Phi, psi and omega in degrees: 000147181281071176252136183289310180058048186307320186272002178056043174085011182271002180057043179248006178208186177229026183285351177256019180301128174228161176250116184278139176302140185308317183289346177263334187304316181291345179275350181270151172299154179297149176289144176286166176300322179296319178295317178300321178297319179290324178295333176299338181266352184278156176272149173058040180292137180240167180302336180253024179288144175213162169271122186296335179291347181257004178262113178281117181276121178235176177301326179294339181270002179303124182097001179309131180249126175225162172228153179272130181303147182297334180274005182285138178230115178272111183287356177280351173092019178289000000 
């Protein structure tokens, strides 16, 4: 996916912000306070918003559906 991920998973930005499909959101661990703070800086935040760098992909997450917010801009040029 064309996500910038500027901080490379260090939770120092919100460029990997995604909106998780409602039926998947409840299957994820709760966001930490630090993640919630970073989401406060993201554009187009929704109730099911998460930082994708904080979602641990496991076999149970196979099929996870997310979308990239419409206000997202990938500076890598995708």
